[in-house]
SERO-4910 file (N, C-alpha, C, O; in steps of 0.05 Angstrom, whole numbers):
BEGIN
 pado doro    nc1    nc2    nc3   cac1   cac2   cac3    cc1    cc2    cc3    oc1    oc2    oc3
  Unk    A    455   -258   1585    437   -274   1577    428   -292   1581    445   -310   1581
  Unk    A    394   -304   1588    388   -317   1592    372   -342   1584    367   -364   1595
  Unk    A    363   -327   1556    355   -332   1539    364   -334   1511    372   -312   1502
  Unk    A    365   -351   1495    368   -342   1466    349   -355   1446    356   -374   1433
  Unk    A    330   -347   1444    304   -358   1426    300   -342   1396    290   -356   1378
  Unk    A    306   -321   1392    303   -293   1368    316   -278   1368    338   -281   1380
  Unk    A    311   -256   1354    332   -235   1350    315   -217   1377    331   -200   1387
  Unk    A    295   -217   1387    283   -209   1412    297   -208   1431    291   -194   1451
  Unk    A    312   -219   1431    336   -236   1456    365   -212   1450    380   -209   1469
  Unk    A    369   -202   1434    386   -190   1436    382   -159   1440    364   -147   1429
  Unk    A    403   -147   1457    394   -118   1452    416    -99   1431    410    -76   1423
  Unk    A    437   -111   1426    451    -92   1413    462   -117   1391    475   -135   1402
  Unk    A    459   -119   1362    456   -140   1345    486   -136   1333    503   -155   1333
  Unk    A    491   -109   1323    513   -106   1312    543   -107   1334    565   -101   1324
  Unk    A    541   -115   1362    555   -126   1378    561   -154   1386    582   -165   1394
  Unk    A    533   -164   1380    535   -196   1377    548   -202   1349    567   -218   1347
  Unk    A    542   -194   1335    560   -202   1312    581   -203   1306    594   -221   1295
  Unk    A    590   -177   1316    624   -167   1318    639   -192   1340    658   -205   1332
  Unk    A    629   -198   1364    638   -215   1388    643   -246   1359    660   -264   1359
  Unk    A    625   -242   1344    621   -277   1341    649   -278   1318    662   -298   1311
  Unk    A    652   -254   1310    679   -250   1281    702   -251   1307    715   -272   1309
  Unk    A    705   -234   1321    725   -245   1345    734   -252   1352    758   -247   1356
  Unk    A    709   -281   1365    714   -310   1369    733   -329   1347    750   -346   1353
  Unk    A    723   -317   1318    723   -332   1292    760   -329   1296    774   -349   1290
  Unk    A    770   -306   1305    793   -295   1303    809   -311   1333    832   -318   1334
  Unk    A    793   -313   1349    810   -319   1373    795   -338   1398    790   -336   1422
  Unk    A    790   -360   1376    772   -386   1383    771   -393   1419    750   -396   1432
  Unk    A    801   -396   1432    805   -401   1456    807   -380   1484    805   -387   1507
  Unk    A    809   -356   1476    807   -334   1487    798   -341   1517    813   -343   1537
  Unk    A    773   -345   1518    746   -352   1536    747   -382   1556    730   -389   1572
  Unk    A    772   -399   1548    758   -419   1565    751   -424   1590    736   -441   1600
  Unk    A    769   -398   1602    765   -391   1637    726   -396   1640    714   -409   1655
  Unk    A    719   -381   1622    690   -377   1626    676   -403   1624    653   -398   1633
  Unk    A    678   -428   1617    668   -453   1613    679   -483   1629    671   -507   1629
  Unk    A    702   -469   1642    719   -492   1657    693   -506   1682    681   -493   1698
  Unk    A    690   -526   1679    671   -542   1707    639   -541   1690    621   -557   1696
  Unk    A    635   -525   1675    613   -518   1666    592   -539   1644    597   -539   1620
  Unk    A    581   -546   1649    559   -562   1625    542   -557   1611    521   -550   1623
  Unk    A    540   -557   1587    516   -546   1574    506   -585   1562    518   -605   1555
  Unk    A    472   -576   1567    464   -603   1556    449   -597   1532    435   -577   1532
  Unk    A    451   -617   1508    454   -610   1478    423   -635   1484    427   -659   1486
  Unk    A    388   -621   1484    368   -644   1479    364   -630   1455    370   -607   1448
  Unk    A    345   -663   1435    343   -662   1412    321   -689   1408    324   -711   1418
  Unk    A    299   -681   1393    267   -680   1396    275   -687   1363    259   -702   1352
  Unk    A    298   -677   1348    285   -682   1317    317   -686   1310    332   -687   1329
  Unk    A    327   -687   1285    349   -695   1266    369   -670   1276    360   -649   1286
  Unk    A    391   -675   1272    413   -646   1268    444   -652   1260    457   -667   1276
  Unk    A    451   -646   1247    478   -656   1232    487   -621   1243    492   -619   1267
  Unk    A    487   -596   1228    502   -569   1241    502   -558   1259    518   -542   1268
  Unk    A    478   -567   1268    462   -553   1297    483   -569   1322    501   -558   1335
  Unk    A    475   -595   1323    491   -602   1339    520   -602   1342    529   -598   1365
  Unk    A    538   -606   1317    564   -608   1319    578   -577   1317    602   -573   1322
  Unk    A    562   -561   1312    574   -528   1311    575   -520   1343    595   -511   1354
  Unk    A    545   -527   1359    536   -514   1390    568   -524   1407    584   -511   1421
  Unk    A    566   -564   1397    588   -577   1409    617   -567   1410    634   -565   1428
  Unk    A    615   -560   1382    652   -545   1382    648   -520   1398    662   -512   1417
  Unk    A    627   -508   1387    635   -477   1413    637   -480   1438    652   -466   1452
  Unk    A    617   -506   1448    618   -506   1479    647   -517   1488    659   -509   1509
  Unk    A    657   -536   1471    685   -534   1473    707   -518   1477    723   -517   1497
  Unk    A    706   -505   1454    721   -483   1453    728   -458   1472    746   -441   1474
  Unk    A    702   -466   1487    695   -444   1516    708   -463   1538    720   -450   1556
  Unk    A    709   -497   1540    728   -496   1556    701   -522   1568    711   -541   1580
  Unk    A    672   -523   1564    657   -534   1571    654   -560   1567    663   -569   1546
  Unk    A    640   -579   1588    631   -608   1587    605   -605   1570    592   -584   1572
  Unk    A    599   -628   1552    583   -624   1528    570   -659   1535    581   -681   1537
  Unk    A    532   -649   1538    526   -678   1542    499   -675   1524    479   -662   1530
  Unk    A    502   -690   1501    484   -691   1480    457   -710   1495    466   -724   1513
  Unk    A    432   -711   1492    410   -734   1485    396   -728   1473    381   -709   1475
  Unk    A    396   -742   1461    366   -750   1425    346   -761   1447    347   -784   1456
  Unk    A    326   -740   1454    306   -740   1470    280   -757   1456    263   -769   1468
  Unk    A    281   -755   1424    263   -775   1424    267   -806   1423    251   -824   1430
  Unk    A    291   -809   1415    295   -843   1419    308   -848   1438    308   -873   1441
  Unk    A    329   -832   1462    331   -850   1483    322   -837   1512    333   -841   1534
  Unk    A    305   -824   1507    293   -813   1527    256   -827   1527    245   -839   1508
  Unk    A    244   -821   1554    214   -824   1552    208   -809   1542    219   -787   1539
  Unk    A    172   -825   1526    151   -809   1509    144   -781   1538    131   -790   1556
  Unk    A    148   -767   1539    139   -735   1541    108   -735   1544     96   -742   1524
  Unk    A     93   -729   1563     77   -716   1568     79   -680   1570     94   -668   1586
  Unk    A     58   -666   1550     64   -634   1554     37   -624   1558     33   -603   1545
  Unk    A     22   -630   1568     -8   -624   1579     -9   -621   1609    -12   -641   1623
  Unk    A     -7   -597   1620    -16   -601   1651    -37   -608   1654    -56   -604   1639
  Unk    A    -36   -630   1689    -64   -640   1687    -70   -664   1668    -92   -673   1665
  Unk    A    -54   -670   1658    -66   -695   1643    -63   -722   1660    -41   -727   1669
  Unk    A    -83   -739   1664    -85   -765   1670    -68   -783   1657    -78   -795   1638
  Unk    A    -39   -787   1663    -19   -799   1643    -19   -831   1641      0   -846   1645
  Unk    A    -49   -838   1631    -49   -866   1637    -46   -879   1603    -54   -902   1599
  Unk    A    -35   -863   1580    -22   -869   1557     -8   -872   1553      4   -885   1570
  Unk    A      7   -862   1531     32   -870   1521     58   -855   1526     80   -863   1519
  Unk    A     51   -834   1538     69   -812   1566     76   -829   1583     63   -846   1594
  Unk    A    101   -822   1586    121   -833   1611    123   -822   1631    117   -830   1653
  Unk    A    134   -796   1625    148   -771   1642    129   -748   1626    117   -747   1604
  Unk    A    131   -729   1649    117   -710   1650    147   -685   1638    171   -686   1645
  Unk    A    135   -669   1622    163   -653   1613    170   -629   1635    189   -613   1632
  Unk    A    145   -629   1665    163   -614   1688    184   -622   1699    203   -610   1707
  Unk    A    176   -650   1700    200   -667   1710    225   -671   1693    248   -670   1701
  Unk    A    219   -674   1672    238   -678   1649    261   -649   1656    283   -648   1668
  Unk    A    248   -631   1645    262   -608   1646    279   -585   1672    295   -566   1673
  Unk    A    262   -603   1689    275   -592   1720    298   -605   1725    317   -594   1734
  Unk    A    297   -638   1716    323   -652   1722    341   -649   1703    362   -645   1716
  Unk    A    347   -649   1680    361   -632   1669    373   -603   1671    395   -594   1664
  Unk    A    354   -592   1682    361   -572   1699    387   -574   1723    403   -556   1729
  Unk    A    385   -597   1732    400   -604   1750    429   -614   1750    446   -615   1768
  Unk    A    429   -622   1712    453   -628   1713    473   -611   1694    498   -611   1693
  Unk    A    457   -599   1684    473   -574   1671    468   -547   1677    450   -538   1691
  Unk    A    487   -535   1664    484   -501   1673    477   -488   1647    480   -463   1648
  Unk    A    466   -499   1620    459   -493   1605    444   -508   1582    455   -526   1569
  Unk    A    426   -502   1579    405   -525   1567    412   -515   1540    422   -493   1541
  Unk    A    408   -525   1515    398   -528   1491    374   -540   1480    371   -564   1486
  Unk    A    360   -531   1468    330   -547   1455    321   -546   1432    312   -525   1424
  Unk    A    321   -572   1414    315   -568   1387    282   -588   1390    275   -607   1404
  Unk    A    270   -576   1374    239   -584   1369    226   -568   1346    224   -543   1345
  Unk    A    214   -596   1321    209   -585   1298    172   -580   1309    159   -589   1328
  Unk    A    168   -566   1292    133   -565   1297    126   -582   1280    142   -589   1262
  Unk    A     91   -598   1283     86   -608   1262     73   -619   1237     71   -639   1224
  Unk    A     64   -588   1238     52   -574   1218     26   -583   1215     17   -580   1192
  Unk    A      9   -594   1234    -18   -601   1233    -41   -580   1247    -65   -578   1240
  Unk    A    -32   -568   1264    -40   -548   1281    -24   -522   1287     -6   -522   1303
  Unk    A    -32   -500   1272    -12   -479   1274    -12   -471   1298     10   -464   1308
  Unk    A    -37   -469   1315    -35   -451   1338    -19   -466   1360     -8   -455   1379
  Unk    A    -19   -492   1355     -8   -512   1374     20   -498   1360     28   -477   1369
  Unk    A     30   -508   1343     63   -498   1335     74   -467   1335     96   -456   1336
  Unk    A     52   -459   1333     66   -425   1344     67   -414   1376     78   -395   1387
  Unk    A     47   -440   1387     52   -431   1414     79   -438   1426     83   -436   1450
  Unk    A    104   -451   1403    124   -464   1416    119   -478   1444    129   -468   1464
  Unk    A    101   -503   1447     96   -508   1474    113   -523   1485    112   -523   1509
  Unk    A    132   -540   1474    151   -553   1481    171   -540   1491    173   -542   1515
  Unk    A    193   -524   1477    211   -510   1476    199   -482   1499    219   -469   1505
  Unk    A    175   -471   1513    173   -448   1523    171   -477   1551    187   -470   1568
  Unk    A    158   -500   1560    164   -512   1579    187   -507   1593    189   -493   1614
  Unk    A    214   -528   1573    238   -524   1578    246   -504   1593    261   -506   1612
  Unk    A    232   -477   1579    247   -448   1593    230   -451   1620    243   -443   1640
  Unk    A    206   -459   1625    202   -447   1645    208   -473   1665    210   -467   1688
  Unk    A    211   -494   1661    220   -521   1685    245   -517   1693    251   -513   1717
  Unk    A    267   -519   1668    297   -529   1676    306   -505   1697    325   -515   1709
  Unk    A    301   -484   1705    313   -460   1721    345   -463   1711    362   -470   1727
  Unk    A    351   -458   1685    379   -445   1674    377   -433   1654    355   -439   1644
  Unk    A    390   -417   1638    393   -415   1624    391   -432   1591    405   -452   1584
  Unk    A    370   -419   1574    367   -445   1552    362   -427   1517    348   -410   1506
  Unk    A    384   -444   1510    383   -432   1482    371   -441   1457    376   -465   1452
  Unk    A    358   -430   1441    342   -456   1414    362   -467   1406    383   -455   1410
  Unk    A    363   -488   1395    371   -504   1371    354   -504   1350    367   -512   1331
  Unk    A    328   -499   1342    308   -495   1326    288   -502   1332    287   -527   1335
  Unk    A    263   -489   1336    241   -484   1347    216   -489   1320    222   -493   1297
  Unk    A    191   -487   1332    174   -499   1312    168   -472   1292    158   -472   1270
  Unk    A    180   -446   1314    184   -426   1291    207   -408   1281    208   -391   1263
  Unk    A    221   -417   1295    250   -405   1294    275   -414   1289    270   -438   1289
  Unk    A    296   -412   1286    321   -420   1284    349   -397   1292    369   -392   1278
  Unk    A    345   -390   1309    355   -363   1318    391   -369   1305    401   -357   1286
  Unk    A    404   -390   1320    432   -399   1315    442   -394   1291    463   -382   1289
  Unk    A    426   -403   1267    425   -409   1242    422   -382   1228    435   -378   1207
  Unk    A    407   -362   1240    400   -336   1234    425   -310   1249    427   -287   1243
  Unk    A    436   -322   1262    459   -300   1272    483   -313   1244    495   -302   1226
  Unk    A    480   -343   1253    512   -347   1233    506   -333   1204    525   -326   1190
  Unk    A    483   -329   1194    472   -315   1167    479   -287   1168    488   -276   1148
  Unk    A    473   -273   1192    485   -244   1191    518   -246   1200    529   -227   1190
  Unk    A    529   -255   1209    550   -253   1206    567   -263   1188    588   -250   1187
  Unk    A    565   -280   1174    561   -292   1137    564   -262   1113    579   -252   1097
  Unk    A    545   -259   1122    540   -223   1110    557   -209   1117    577   -203   1106
  Unk    A    549   -204   1135    575   -174   1152    595   -187   1145    600   -177   1123
  Unk    A    616   -206   1150    641   -220   1132    651   -212   1106    671   -200   1099
  Unk    A    629   -223   1095    632   -226   1059    622   -202   1047    627   -200   1023
  Unk    A    608   -182   1059    589   -160   1048    614   -149   1031    637   -155   1036
  Unk    A    606   -133   1012    628   -117    993    618    -82    993    636    -66    988
  Unk    A    589    -73   1000    580    -51   1010    570    -51   1034    566    -72   1045
  Unk    A    565    -24   1048    551    -12   1069    530    -28   1076    529    -37   1099
  Unk    A    509    -34   1056    475    -33   1056    471    -61   1035    450    -62   1021
  Unk    A    485    -76   1033    476   -101   1013    444   -105   1009    425    -99   1025
  Unk    A    445   -115    985    414   -120    983    405   -159    985    406   -177    969
  Unk    A    399   -159   1007    391   -195   1011    362   -205   1005    341   -196   1012
  Unk    A    368   -230    986    338   -235    985    339   -255   1000    360   -264   1008
  Unk    A    317   -265   1004    306   -292   1010    286   -306    996    262   -302   1000
  Unk    A    297   -325    975    275   -333    960    270   -358    973    284   -370    988
  Unk    A    238   -364    958    228   -393    954    235   -413    945    231   -410    921
  Unk    A    244   -435    947    252   -461    927    232   -481    930    218   -485    951
  Unk    A    231   -496    908    217   -519    906    234   -540    933    255   -536    946
  Unk    A    211   -565    935    211   -579    953    198   -604    945    187   -604    923
  Unk    A    199   -627    960    189   -655    955    169   -661    973    149   -676    970
  Unk    A    178   -640   1000    148   -643   1019    151   -620   1034    169   -604   1031
  Unk    A    123   -619   1058    122   -597   1064    146   -593   1092    152   -608   1110
  Unk    A    158   -560   1084    181   -567   1099    161   -532   1123    141   -518   1119
  Unk    A    185   -533   1149    172   -516   1168    179   -488   1159    196   -484   1142
  Unk    A    160   -462   1173    174   -430   1167    195   -426   1183    207   -405   1179
  Unk    A    207   -447   1208    224   -426   1216    251   -424   1212    268   -415   1227
  Unk    A    255   -433   1188    287   -415   1180    273   -391   1163    278   -367   1170
  Unk    A    253   -398   1140    251   -366   1133    232   -353   1152    226   -332   1140
  Unk    A    222   -353   1170    216   -337   1196    234   -326   1207    230   -301   1206
  Unk    A    262   -333   1222    277   -329   1226    299   -310   1215    314   -292   1223
  Unk    A    293   -323   1195    319   -293   1170    308   -272   1168    315   -249   1174
  Unk    A    289   -280   1159    273   -251   1151    265   -232   1176    266   -208   1169
  Unk    A    258   -235   1204    266   -240   1233    291   -209   1236    290   -185   1240
  Unk    A    310   -231   1229    344   -218   1233    341   -203   1214    345   -179   1220
  Unk    A    336   -206   1191    346   -183   1166    326   -160   1166    333   -139   1157
  Unk    A    302   -163   1174    290   -136   1186    305   -123   1204    302    -99   1201
  Unk    A    323   -131   1225    330   -119   1240    366   -106   1232    379    -90   1245
  Unk    A    372   -118   1210    399   -124   1201    397    -93   1189    376    -80   1188
  Unk    A    416    -86   1182    427    -57   1157    426    -64   1134    444    -53   1121
  Unk    A    407    -84   1116    407    -93   1098    383    -77   1077    369    -59   1086
  Unk    A    381    -84   1054    356    -83   1043    338   -108   1037    350   -124   1022
  Unk    A    317   -115   1044    317   -138   1033    285   -146   1031    263   -138   1039
  Unk    A    295   -163   1019    268   -169    993    263   -196   1002    281   -212   1008
  Unk    A    236   -201   1003    219   -237   1003    207   -245    974    188   -234    963
  Unk    A    218   -260    966    202   -272    938    195   -303    938    209   -323    939
  Unk    A    166   -299    938    155   -329    944    137   -328    913    135   -308    899
  Unk    A    124   -360    907     98   -360    891     79   -353    908     82   -354    933
  Unk    A     48   -342    892     31   -338    913     22   -354    928     17   -374    914
  Unk    A     16   -360    953      9   -379    962     24   -381    992      9   -387   1011
  Unk    A     40   -379    994     73   -372    998     79   -353   1027     99   -350   1041
  Unk    A     52   -341   1027     65   -312   1044     71   -323   1076     60   -342   1087
  Unk    A     88   -309   1086     97   -318   1114     84   -307   1131     71   -290   1119
  Unk    A     76   -307   1164     61   -288   1178     76   -258   1185    100   -256   1192
  Unk    A     58   -239   1182     72   -223   1178     82   -212   1206     90   -189   1209
  Unk    A     81   -229   1225     96   -222   1245    123   -216   1244    136   -204   1262
  Unk    A    132   -225   1222    169   -239   1208    178   -221   1195    199   -210   1199
  Unk    A    157   -212   1171    162   -203   1155    161   -171   1150    166   -161   1127
  Unk    A    154   -156   1172    141   -122   1180    159   -115   1156    149   -118   1134
  Unk    A    178   -108   1157    195    -87   1153    206   -101   1121    229    -94   1116
  Unk    A    198   -113   1108    216   -129   1086    193   -125   1060    169   -126   1063
  Unk    A    208   -121   1033    201   -118   1006    186   -152   1006    197   -174   1010
  Unk    A    165   -146   1001    154   -183    988    148   -175    958    141   -153    949
  Unk    A    150   -197    944    140   -193    913    142   -220    907    157   -231    922
  Unk    A    131   -238    888    119   -259    873    133   -262    853    133   -283    841
  Unk    A    149   -238    846    168   -239    817    197   -239    825    210   -221    835
  Unk    A    207   -270    815    227   -277    832    259   -260    810    281   -253    819
  Unk    A    250   -260    789    267   -243    770    273   -221    789    296   -219    798
  Unk    A    252   -199    797    254   -171    796    258   -176    818    272   -157    824
  Unk    A    257   -187    833    277   -192    868    302   -201    868    315   -196    888
  Unk    A    312   -214    851    338   -218    843    354   -201    830    378   -206    827
  Unk    A    343   -178    819    357   -163    800    381   -141    826    376   -130    847
  Unk    A    403   -143    813    423   -132    827    418   -136    866    416   -120    884
  Unk    A    418   -158    865    418   -182    898    444   -184    893    456   -188    873
  Unk    A    453   -179    924    487   -183    937    481   -208    950    497   -226    945
  Unk    A    465   -213    964    462   -244    978    441   -257    964    422   -242    960
  Unk    A    440   -277    958    405   -299    962    409   -314    974    431   -327    972
  Unk    A    393   -319    989    383   -342   1020    362   -357   1012    338   -352   1014
  Unk    A    375   -383    999    347   -401    972    339   -417   1003    356   -427   1017
  Unk    A    314   -416   1009    299   -438   1027    269   -441   1015    254   -422   1011
  Unk    A    264   -469   1012    232   -474   1011    217   -476   1053    226   -480   1076
  Unk    A    194   -470   1043    182   -471   1069    140   -477   1063    127   -462   1048
  Unk    A    133   -491   1071    100   -487   1068     87   -470   1073     98   -449   1081
  Unk    A     53   -470   1072     49   -450   1069     37   -438   1098     23   -451   1113
  Unk    A     42   -424   1099     27   -407   1137      1   -412   1129    -11   -424   1147
  Unk    A    -16   -408   1107    -42   -407   1110    -56   -406   1081    -61   -386   1068
  Unk    A    -63   -439   1074    -72   -458   1087    -47   -480   1106    -35   -498   1093
  Unk    A    -43   -476   1133    -23   -482   1149     -6   -511   1142    -17   -533   1145
  Unk    A     11   -508   1137     28   -531   1121     23   -543   1095     41   -558   1086
  Unk    A      9   -540   1085     10   -537   1057     23   -531   1030     36   -510   1030
  Unk    A     23   -543   1010     45   -551    988     33   -551    972     16   -568    971
  Unk    A     35   -528    948     11   -534    913     32   -541    895     56   -542    899
  Unk    A     18   -547    876     37   -560    854     49   -536    836     40   -513    836
  Unk    A     73   -547    819     73   -529    808    110   -513    821    126   -520    839
  Unk    A    110   -494    807    134   -475    817    164   -482    820    182   -470    832
  Unk    A    166   -509    803    187   -517    796    208   -502    786    231   -509    787
  Unk    A    202   -485    778    227   -465    763    233   -429    783    241   -406    777
  Unk    A    225   -442    805    238   -431    832    271   -440    836    287   -427    850
  Unk    A    274   -455    827    289   -470    830    314   -448    813    312   -438    791
  Unk    A    342   -446    835    365   -425    829    381   -430    802    388   -453    798
  Unk    A    384   -420    791    404   -425    762    427   -406    756    421   -382    756
  Unk    A    452   -411    752    466   -397    741    453   -376    720    464   -355    716
  Unk    A    433   -383    710    422   -358    686    410   -343    703    413   -319    698
  Unk    A    391   -350    727    375   -332    744    407   -310    754    406   -286    759
  Unk    A    426   -322    755    442   -304    772    451   -281    757    461   -262    769
  Unk    A    449   -281    728    457   -259    705    457   -236    719    479   -225    724
  Unk    A    428   -221    730    424   -192    730    426   -187    766    415   -169    780
  Unk    A    445   -211    774    446   -198    801    478   -184    796    491   -177    776
  Unk    A    480   -183    819    511   -166    830    528   -187    838    539   -185    860
  Unk    A    532   -204    825    542   -237    822    541   -245    860    559   -254    875
  Unk    A    517   -238    863    513   -246    889    523   -280    891    528   -298    875
  Unk    A    524   -274    920    525   -302    941    502   -310    951    485   -295    962
  Unk    A    501   -338    947    490   -361    945    487   -376    964    502   -396    965
  Unk    A    462   -369    993    465   -377   1017    443   -401   1021    423   -400   1006
  Unk    A    445   -428   1041    433   -440   1043    445   -454   1073    468   -462   1076
  Unk    A    424   -456   1093    417   -467   1118    430   -495   1117    441   -505   1137
  Unk    A    427   -507   1091    433   -537   1094    417   -557   1112    407   -549   1133
  Unk    A    413   -587   1103    415   -600   1082    401   -582   1047    386   -562   1045
  Unk    A    407   -591   1036    402   -582   1010    396   -607    986    413   -622    978
  Unk    A    369   -606    977    367   -622    953    373   -619    932    354   -611    919
  Unk    A    400   -623    913    412   -618    901    386   -619    869    369   -636    863
  Unk    A    396   -591    856    374   -603    839    344   -604    837    329   -613    819
  Unk    A    338   -592    861    310   -591    865    301   -563    875    287   -545    865
  Unk    A    320   -567    909    327   -538    905    342   -517    898    331   -496    892
  Unk    A    369   -520    899    389   -512    884    400   -540    865    401   -564    866
  Unk    A    407   -519    849    423   -540    818    467   -539    823    484   -523    828
  Unk    A    465   -565    816    494   -570    817    505   -542    803    525   -534    814
  Unk    A    499   -532    790    515   -513    783    513   -484    799    530   -466    800
  Unk    A    492   -484    811    508   -468    835    524   -474    856    544   -460    861
  Unk    A    518   -498    875    523   -506    893    558   -509    896    570   -508    917
  Unk    A    568   -514    872    586   -524    857    606   -497    855    631   -499    858
  Unk    A    597   -480    851    609   -452    841    625   -435    860    626   -439    884
  Unk    A    636   -414    848    647   -390    862    624   -374    877    631   -359    896
  Unk    A    597   -375    869    569   -354    878    572   -378    908    572   -364    929
  Unk    A    574   -396    911    565   -413    933    583   -406    953    607   -406    954
  Unk    A    559   -399    978    580   -395   1001    564   -411   1023    568   -405   1046
  Unk    A    548   -432   1018    542   -453   1044    561   -471   1062    559   -481   1085
  Unk    A    572   -471   1049    600   -481   1078    614   -461   1087    623   -462   1109
  Unk    A    618   -441   1071    628   -417   1096    607   -420   1118    611   -428   1141
  Unk    A    585   -412   1106    559   -406   1119    561   -418   1146    565   -406   1168
  Unk    A    558   -447   1140    559   -477   1159    577   -461   1173    567   -444   1188
  Unk    A    611   -466   1170    623   -464   1184    621   -434   1207    634   -433   1227
  Unk    A    602   -412   1198    607   -397   1222    588   -406   1240    582   -393   1260
  Unk    A    575   -431   1233    558   -431   1255    570   -440   1286    556   -445   1306
  Unk    A    595   -441   1285    608   -446   1303    609   -422   1334    607   -422   1358
  Unk    A    613   -406   1312    631   -371   1319    595   -355   1333    593   -337   1350
  Unk    A    570   -369   1316    546   -355   1329    538   -365   1357    531   -351   1376
  Unk    A    542   -394   1354    536   -406   1377    555   -397   1402    546   -390   1423
  Unk    A    585   -400   1393    603   -393   1413    594   -365   1430    589   -364   1455
  Unk    A    594   -337   1405    584   -315   1421    564   -317   1441    566   -301   1460
  Unk    A    541   -338   1442    517   -341   1451    515   -353   1472    498   -349   1489
  Unk    A    533   -371   1472    544   -392   1496    562   -368   1514    555   -363   1537
  Unk    A    584   -355   1502    595   -337   1522    576   -315   1538    579   -306   1561
  Unk    A    562   -312   1525    540   -284   1542    533   -306   1557    550   -307   1575
  Unk    A    516   -328   1559    505   -342   1573    517   -347   1596    510   -345   1619
  Unk    A    543   -355   1584    562   -360   1616    575   -341   1634    585   -345   1656
  Unk    A    572   -314   1619    582   -292   1635    568   -288   1656    578   -280   1678
  Unk    A    537   -294   1651    514   -292   1671    510   -305   1693    494   -298   1711
  Unk    A    531   -334   1695    528   -350   1706    535   -344   1746    531   -362   1762
***
């Protein structure tokens, strides 16, 4: 594997999930693969779980790890080809990515969208240029449109905890105080549409995701209807795809509560974290036995380790 940016980079989803669960049982069996190999983690935005879980995964595989918070510790990057760099940018991404490729065997990149220009964000300009110029395998640590390591961990969690062959999985919109990207819901929808689950998306009117990610999902504006008989509920806020990056007043009643779980199949509740308590998710949910958010976060290690293991095998 030379690139991990979406579910489309995976030829056999079931085998990757199984591999992650096998690594969870025996984390250090493949340390020889990473010996004398280096992973560079490049962050243009904040991170807790992605940084720590990917770093832990690499260490489990015997790798060395370097972390660069490029937004704070690096030079201001120029992204445009042909630019006359007489302004605030100091280094072109062509050189920055190529140099990092000299220092690392695998590179992970995290860059959020600006939520102002949809075409620019959905072009994945920063991530795609790292892929183009670095010359080594690249793993997405979350991009403008997707968060594949999170989605793989989510699927691993569902596979590990499901009690029937084809569970009902619901992605439900949640309130928030600001506009958030569509990357997590886009990615989760894309992965669930390829997995063997009964998948439904529930959101208020106006929060439709791009159909590029939701073509095989059932979509409704009725949250109660969506939650009926659910086995897993994935809670996440996102801003509008059209008009891009916008949020609309109201919809506070979309926060998940214990009362809303009554018609589910004693559903397990998921969230990618960080979560704003009593806004996105109630205390009563997060502190209950239905919440599996910490278990889910723990599986981020094994998802990352499965991906890195496959990349190391190609070096």
